[in-house]
C-alpha positions as a Markdown table, in Angstrom:
| # | Residue | x | y | z |
|---|---|---|---|---|
| 1 | Met | 0.0 | 0.0 | -0.4 |
| 2 | Ala | 0.9 | 3.8 | -0.4 |
| 3 | Thr | 2.5 | 5.3 | 2.6 |
| 4 | Lys | 0.6 | 8.0 | 4.7 |
| 5 | Ala | 3.0 | 10.3 | 3.5 |
| 6 | Gln | 2.4 | 9.3 | -0.4 |
| 7 | Thr | -1.4 | 9.3 | 0.5 |
| 8 | Arg | -1.2 | 13.0 | 2.1 |
| 9 | Arg | 0.5 | 14.4 | -0.7 |
| 10 | Phe | -1.7 | 13.1 | -3.6 |
| 11 | Asn | -4.7 | 14.0 | -1.8 |
| 12 | Thr | -2.9 | 17.4 | -1.8 |
| 13 | Thr | -2.0 | 17.8 | -4.9 |
| 14 | Ala | -4.2 | 15.2 | -7.1 |
| 15 | Gly | -7.0 | 17.1 | -9.7 |
| 16 | Ser | -10.2 | 15.8 | -9.6 |
| 17 | His | -9.6 | 13.8 | -12.5 |
| 18 | Gln | -6.7 | 12.1 | -11.3 |
| 19 | Ile | -8.8 | 10.9 | -7.8 |
| 20 | Gln | -11.5 | 9.8 | -10.6 |
| 21 | Ile | -9.0 | 7.6 | -12.0 |
| 22 | Val | -7.9 | 6.1 | -8.9 |
| 23 | Lys | -11.8 | 5.2 | -7.5 |
| 24 | Leu | -12.7 | 3.7 | -10.9 |
| 25 | Leu | -9.4 | 1.4 | -11.0 |
| 26 | Lys | -10.2 | 0.2 | -7.2 |
| 27 | Gly | -13.4 | 0.0 | -7.8 |
| 28 | Ile | -12.2 | -3.5 | -9.9 |
| 29 | Ala | -9.0 | -3.8 | -8.4 |
| 30 | His | -10.4 | -5.6 | -5.3 |
| 31 | Lys | -11.5 | -8.7 | -8.1 |
| 32 | Arg | -8.2 | -9.0 | -9.3 |
| 33 | Gly | -5.4 | -7.1 | -7.6 |
| 34 | Met | -4.6 | -3.4 | -8.5 |
| 35 | Ser | -1.1 | -4.3 | -10.4 |
| 36 | Lys | -2.4 | -6.4 | -13.1 |
| 37 | Val | -5.6 | -4.0 | -13.6 |
| 38 | Phe | -3.5 | -1.1 | -14.2 |
| 39 | Ala | -1.3 | -2.6 | -16.4 |
| 40 | Asp | -3.9 | -3.8 | -18.1 |
| 41 | Trp | -5.8 | -0.4 | -18.3 |
| 42 | Ile | -2.7 | 1.3 | -19.4 |
| 43 | Glu | -2.1 | -1.1 | -22.3 |
| 44 | Met | -5.6 | -0.9 | -23.5 |
| 45 | Ser | -5.3 | 3.1 | -23.6 |
| 46 | Ala | -1.6 | 2.8 | -25.3 |
| 47 | Ile | -3.3 | 0.5 | -27.9 |
| 48 | Ala | -6.4 | 2.9 | -28.5 |
| 49 | Leu | -4.2 | 5.9 | -28.8 |
| 50 | Ala | -1.5 | 3.6 | -31.5 |
| 51 | Arg | -4.3 | 3.1 | -34.3 |
| 52 | Leu | -2.0 | 5.2 | -36.6 |
| 53 | Asp | 0.3 | 2.9 | -36.8 |
| 54 | Leu | -1.0 | 0.9 | -39.2 |
| 55 | Thr | 2.1 | -1.6 | -39.5 |
| 56 | Gln | 1.0 | -3.2 | -36.2 |
| 57 | Arg | -2.5 | -2.2 | -35.8 |
| 58 | Asp | -4.1 | -5.7 | -36.4 |
| 59 | Glu | -1.8 | -7.4 | -34.3 |
| 60 | Arg | -2.6 | -4.7 | -31.1 |
| 61 | Glu | -6.3 | -5.3 | -32.1 |
| 62 | Ala | -5.9 | -8.6 | -31.2 |
| 63 | Arg | -3.9 | -7.8 | -27.8 |
| 64 | Tyr | -6.6 | -5.0 | -26.9 |
| 65 | Leu | -9.9 | -7.8 | -27.4 |
| 66 | Gln | -7.7 | -10.5 | -25.7 |
| 67 | Ile | -7.5 | -8.0 | -22.5 |
| 68 | Val | -11.0 | -7.3 | -22.9 |
| 69 | Gly | -12.5 | -10.8 | -22.7 |
| 70 | Gln | -10.9 | -11.1 | -19.4 |
| 71 | Tyr | -13.4 | -8.5 | -18.0 |
| 72 | Glu | -17.4 | -8.0 | -17.4 |
| 73 | Arg | -18.9 | -5.8 | -19.5 |
| 74 | Glu | -19.4 | -3.2 | -16.1 |
| 75 | Asp | -15.3 | -3.0 | -15.6 |
| 76 | Val | -14.3 | -2.5 | -19.3 |
| 77 | Asp | -16.9 | 0.8 | -19.1 |
| 78 | Ala | -14.9 | 1.6 | -15.8 |
| 79 | Leu | -11.8 | 1.5 | -17.8 |
| 80 | Ala | -12.9 | 3.4 | -20.7 |
| 81 | His | -13.8 | 5.7 | -18.4 |
| 82 | Ala | -11.0 | 6.1 | -16.5 |
| 83 | Leu | -9.1 | 6.8 | -20.1 |
| 84 | Ser | -11.7 | 9.6 | -20.4 |
| 85 | His | -10.4 | 11.1 | -16.9 |
| 86 | Leu | -7.3 | 11.2 | -18.2 |
| 87 | Val | -7.7 | 12.7 | -21.2 |
| 88 | Met | -9.5 | 15.8 | -19.1 |
| 89 | Ala | -6.7 | 15.7 | -16.3 |
| 90 | Phe | -4.5 | 16.8 | -19.2 |
| 91 | Glu | -6.9 | 19.2 | -20.6 |
| 92 | Glu | -6.8 | 21.1 | -17.4 |
| 93 | Cys | -3.5 | 21.5 | -17.6 |
| 94 | Phe | -4.2 | 23.3 | -20.8 |
| 95 | Ser | -7.1 | 25.7 | -19.5 |
| 96 | Thr | -6.8 | 27.1 | -16.9 |
| 97 | Ala | -6.5 | 30.9 | -17.7 |
| 98 | Gly | -4.7 | 30.3 | -20.4 |
| 99 | Asp | -1.8 | 29.4 | -18.4 |
| 100 | Val | -0.4 | 25.8 | -19.6 |
| 101 | Ala | 0.5 | 23.8 | -16.0 |
| 102 | Phe | 2.6 | 20.4 | -17.4 |
| 103 | Ala | 1.8 | 17.3 | -15.4 |
| 104 | Asp | 3.2 | 13.9 | -15.3 |
| 105 | Val | 0.0 | 12.5 | -14.2 |
| 106 | Leu | 0.4 | 8.7 | -14.4 |
| 107 | Gly | 3.5 | 9.1 | -12.7 |
| 108 | Ala | 2.3 | 10.1 | -9.6 |
| 109 | Leu | -0.8 | 7.9 | -9.8 |
| 110 | Tyr | 1.9 | 4.9 | -10.7 |
| 111 | Met | 3.7 | 5.8 | -7.2 |
| 112 | Met | 0.3 | 6.7 | -5.2 |
| 113 | Leu | -0.8 | 3.3 | -5.8 |
| 114 | Asp | 2.1 | 1.8 | -4.8 |
| 115 | Leu | 3.1 | 0.0 | -8.2 |
| 116 | Gly | 6.7 | 0.8 | -8.1 |
| 117 | Asn | 9.6 | -2.1 | -8.2 |
| 118 | Ser | 11.6 | -1.2 | -5.4 |
| 119 | Asp | 14.0 | -4.3 | -5.6 |
| 120 | Ser | 14.8 | -3.4 | -9.1 |
| 121 | Gly | 15.5 | 0.3 | -7.9 |
| 122 | Gln | 12.2 | 1.9 | -9.6 |
| 123 | Phe | 11.1 | 5.3 | -8.0 |
| 124 | Phe | 10.0 | 7.8 | -10.0 |
| 125 | Thr | 11.5 | 11.4 | -10.1 |
| 126 | Pro | 9.2 | 13.7 | -8.8 |
| 127 | Tyr | 8.0 | 16.3 | -11.1 |
| 128 | Glu | 9.2 | 19.3 | -9.9 |
| 129 | Val | 12.5 | 17.7 | -9.4 |
| 130 | Ser | 12.3 | 16.6 | -13.7 |
| 131 | Arg | 11.0 | 20.3 | -14.3 |
| 132 | Leu | 14.0 | 22.0 | -12.4 |
| 133 | Met | 16.5 | 19.7 | -13.8 |
| 134 | Ala | 15.0 | 20.2 | -17.5 |
| 135 | Gly | 15.3 | 23.9 | -17.2 |
| 136 | Ile | 18.8 | 23.9 | -16.3 |
| 137 | Asn | 19.5 | 21.1 | -19.4 |
| 138 | Met | 17.7 | 23.6 | -21.6 |
| 139 | Thr | 19.4 | 26.5 | -21.3 |
| 140 | Gly | 20.4 | 27.6 | -24.6 |
| 141 | Ala | 17.8 | 26.1 | -26.3 |
| 142 | Lys | 16.6 | 28.5 | -28.6 |
| 143 | Asp | 20.4 | 28.9 | -29.8 |
| 144 | Phe | 20.5 | 25.5 | -30.0 |
| 145 | Ile | 17.6 | 25.2 | -32.3 |
| 146 | Gln | 18.5 | 28.1 | -34.7 |
| 147 | Ala | 22.4 | 26.0 | -34.9 |
| 148 | Asn | 20.9 | 22.6 | -35.4 |
| 149 | Gly | 16.9 | 22.8 | -36.2 |
| 150 | Leu | 15.7 | 21.1 | -33.4 |
| 151 | Val | 16.6 | 18.7 | -30.1 |
| 152 | Gln | 16.4 | 15.5 | -29.7 |
| 153 | Leu | 16.0 | 13.6 | -26.6 |
| 154 | Lys | 17.1 | 10.4 | -25.5 |
| 155 | Glu | 15.7 | 8.8 | -22.0 |
| 156 | Pro | 17.3 | 5.3 | -21.0 |
| 157 | Ala | 15.2 | 4.8 | -18.0 |
| 158 | Ala | 11.9 | 6.5 | -19.4 |
| 159 | Gly | 9.4 | 5.8 | -16.6 |
| 160 | Ala | 6.2 | 7.3 | -17.6 |
| 161 | Gly | 7.8 | 10.2 | -19.4 |
| 162 | Gly | 8.1 | 12.7 | -16.7 |
| 163 | Met | 11.5 | 14.2 | -17.3 |
| 164 | Ile | 10.4 | 14.6 | -21.3 |
| 165 | Val | 7.3 | 15.8 | -20.4 |
| 166 | Ala | 9.2 | 18.2 | -18.1 |
| 167 | Ala | 11.9 | 19.0 | -21.5 |
| 168 | Ala | 8.7 | 19.9 | -23.1 |
| 169 | Gln | 7.8 | 22.7 | -21.0 |
| 170 | Ala | 10.7 | 24.0 | -20.5 |
| 171 | Leu | 10.8 | 25.0 | -24.7 |
| 172 | His | 7.5 | 25.9 | -23.9 |
| 173 | Glu | 8.7 | 28.2 | -21.5 |
| 174 | Glu | 11.2 | 29.5 | -23.3 |
| 175 | Gly | 8.1 | 30.6 | -26.8 |
| 176 | Leu | 9.0 | 27.5 | -28.7 |
| 177 | Asn | 6.6 | 24.6 | -30.0 |
| 178 | Tyr | 8.0 | 21.4 | -28.6 |
| 179 | Gln | 5.8 | 19.8 | -31.5 |
| 180 | Gln | 8.0 | 21.1 | -34.0 |
| 181 | Tyr | 11.6 | 21.3 | -32.6 |
| 182 | Leu | 11.7 | 18.4 | -30.1 |
| 183 | His | 12.0 | 14.7 | -30.3 |
| 184 | Ala | 12.4 | 12.1 | -27.8 |
| 185 | Thr | 13.3 | 8.7 | -28.0 |
| 186 | Ala | 12.2 | 6.6 | -24.9 |
| 187 | Ile | 13.5 | 3.7 | -23.5 |
| 188 | Asp | 12.0 | 1.1 | -20.6 |
| 189 | Ile | 12.7 | -2.1 | -19.6 |
| 190 | Asp | 9.1 | -2.4 | -17.6 |
| 191 | Thr | 6.2 | -2.8 | -20.2 |
| 192 | Arg | 3.6 | -0.8 | -18.3 |
| 193 | Cys | 6.1 | 2.3 | -18.0 |
| 194 | Val | 6.5 | 1.8 | -22.0 |
| 195 | His | 2.7 | 1.9 | -22.1 |
| 196 | Met | 2.6 | 4.9 | -19.4 |
| 197 | Cys | 5.3 | 7.3 | -21.5 |
| 198 | Phe | 3.4 | 6.4 | -24.8 |
| 199 | Val | 0.0 | 7.4 | -23.2 |
| 200 | Gln | 1.3 | 10.9 | -21.7 |
| 201 | Leu | 3.8 | 11.7 | -24.4 |
| 202 | Ser | 0.5 | 10.6 | -26.8 |
| 203 | Leu | -1.7 | 12.8 | -24.8 |
| 204 | Leu | 0.7 | 15.9 | -25.0 |
| 205 | His | 1.5 | 15.3 | -28.8 |
| 206 | Ile | 5.1 | 15.0 | -28.2 |
| 207 | Pro | 6.6 | 13.2 | -31.1 |
| 208 | Ala | 8.5 | 10.7 | -30.0 |
| 209 | Ile | 9.5 | 7.1 | -30.2 |
| 210 | Val | 8.8 | 5.0 | -26.9 |
| 211 | Leu | 11.0 | 1.4 | -27.0 |
| 212 | His | 10.3 | -1.5 | -24.7 |
| 213 | Gly | 13.8 | -2.7 | -24.4 |
| 214 | Asn | 16.9 | -2.2 | -22.6 |
| 215 | Ala | 19.4 | 0.7 | -23.0 |
| 216 | Leu | 22.6 | -1.4 | -21.6 |
| 217 | Ser | 21.9 | -4.2 | -23.7 |
| 218 | Asn | 20.4 | -2.4 | -26.7 |
| 219 | Glu | 18.1 | -5.4 | -27.1 |
| 220 | Thr | 14.3 | -3.7 | -28.5 |
| 221 | Trp | 11.0 | -5.8 | -28.2 |
| 222 | Ser | 8.5 | -3.5 | -29.0 |
| 223 | Thr | 8.1 | -0.5 | -30.7 |
| 224 | Trp | 5.6 | 2.8 | -30.4 |
| 225 | Tyr | 5.4 | 5.6 | -32.5 |
| 226 | Thr | 3.7 | 8.5 | -30.9 |
| 227 | Pro | 0.5 | 10.3 | -33.0 |
| 228 | Ala | 2.7 | 13.8 | -33.5 |
| 229 | His | 5.5 | 11.4 | -34.5 |
| 230 | Ile | 3.6 | 9.9 | -37.6 |
| 231 | Leu | 1.5 | 13.1 | -38.1 |
| 232 | Gly | 4.7 | 15.3 | -38.2 |
| 233 | Arg | 6.7 | 12.5 | -40.6 |
| 234 | Trp | 9.0 | 12.5 | -37.6 |
| 235 | Gly | 10.8 | 9.4 | -39.6 |
| 236 | Arg | 11.5 | 11.4 | -42.7 |
| 237 | Arg | 12.6 | 14.3 | -41.0 |
| 238 | Leu | 15.0 | 12.4 | -38.5 |
| 239 | Glu | 16.1 | 10.2 | -41.7 |
| 240 | Val | 17.2 | 13.7 | -43.2 |
| 241 | Lys | 19.1 | 14.8 | -40.1 |
| 242 | Arg | 20.9 | 11.4 | -39.9 |
| 243 | Ala | 22.2 | 12.1 | -43.5 |
| 244 | Val | 23.2 | 15.6 | -43.6 |
| 245 | Arg | 25.2 | 15.1 | -40.0 |
| 246 | Pro | 28.4 | 13.7 | -41.7 |
| 247 | Ala | 28.8 | 16.3 | -44.4 |
| 248 | Gln | 28.2 | 18.7 | -41.1 |
| 249 | Ser | 30.9 | 17.2 | -39.5 |
| 250 | Leu | 33.3 | 17.7 | -42.2 |
| 251 | Ile | 32.3 | 21.1 | -42.8 |
| 252 | Glu | 32.9 | 21.6 | -38.7 |
| 253 | Ala | 35.9 | 19.8 | -37.8 |
| 254 | Pro | 38.3 | 22.0 | -39.5 |
| 255 | Lys | 37.1 | 25.0 | -38.5 |
| 256 | Ala | 36.9 | 23.8 | -35.1 |
| 257 | Ala | 40.9 | 23.2 | -34.8 |
| 258 | Ala | 41.6 | 26.0 | -36.8 |
| 259 | Glu | 39.5 | 27.9 | -34.3 |
| 260 | His | 41.2 | 25.8 | -31.0 |
| 261 | Leu | 37.6 | 25.4 | -29.7 |
| 262 | Pro | 37.2 | 23.8 | -26.1 |
| 263 | His | 35.5 | 20.7 | -26.3 |
| 264 | Ala | 31.1 | 21.5 | -26.2 |
| 265 | Pro | 29.4 | 21.9 | -23.6 |
| 266 | Ser | 27.5 | 19.1 | -21.9 |
| 267 | Ile | 24.4 | 20.1 | -23.0 |
| 268 | Leu | 25.2 | 18.4 | -26.2 |
| 269 | Ala | 25.3 | 15.1 | -26.9 |
| 270 | Gly | 25.9 | 15.3 | -30.6 |
| 271 | Ala | 25.2 | 17.4 | -34.2 |
| 272 | Gly | 21.4 | 18.4 | -33.1 |
| 273 | Gln | 21.2 | 16.1 | -30.7 |
| 274 | Met | 20.3 | 17.6 | -26.6 |
| 275 | Thr | 20.1 | 14.7 | -23.2 |
| 276 | Leu | 18.9 | 15.0 | -20.2 |
| 277 | Phe | 22.1 | 13.1 | -18.5 |
């Protein structure tokens, strides 16, 4: 169970839609266990949001029906209502007096429901800390984008995607449209995290590729493309970027040597790429 401190913090900071999601999931969990209900709900939600990926639609549709078949009709309705509350939670972030309040909605829910695996060191970073780190690492983003055209983030232990959401917020606060200038690659070994990350990045329309894989061994078991990635034709944009990069390196290397430039700042992870690490 969640600690009293976690419960108090959640009850103090959670929005009405987050609270409704918890109530709906708990209403089903007494039959099957919260871990399974949450995992099934978030996978169903991910599949519902991934329909633009035509290459994997049939396989995922079959998986969706397999999950649904395990639940009574009233429970399926409750899971659908939970997704609608999640959508409204993000809508709420963007409708408060014109201000934008980004949030790691699912990450907070996940930890509140005590679903993290402490044995493997799975603890989600509080969004306030993610926001601070992103603000520091995104310093100079305007100049970086002007020189490189975009920002590419790589997150090897993505969790629910809170660090990527925070990076998008940092760009937004700099007056930059993250939907045009940010692309993320997120990796996690936990399927629940992969689905959470994909759902949140999809609902925030962040161009991204979310991988179920192991960042240390470079194994990949499944790939999820957010709607923003597909609609923005980011596959083609990144392909062009990769093709141009070698030519840029050939042009820039002699100039850098001639001017005796110091090493690039730590914010740079390669031409056209920034990292949160």
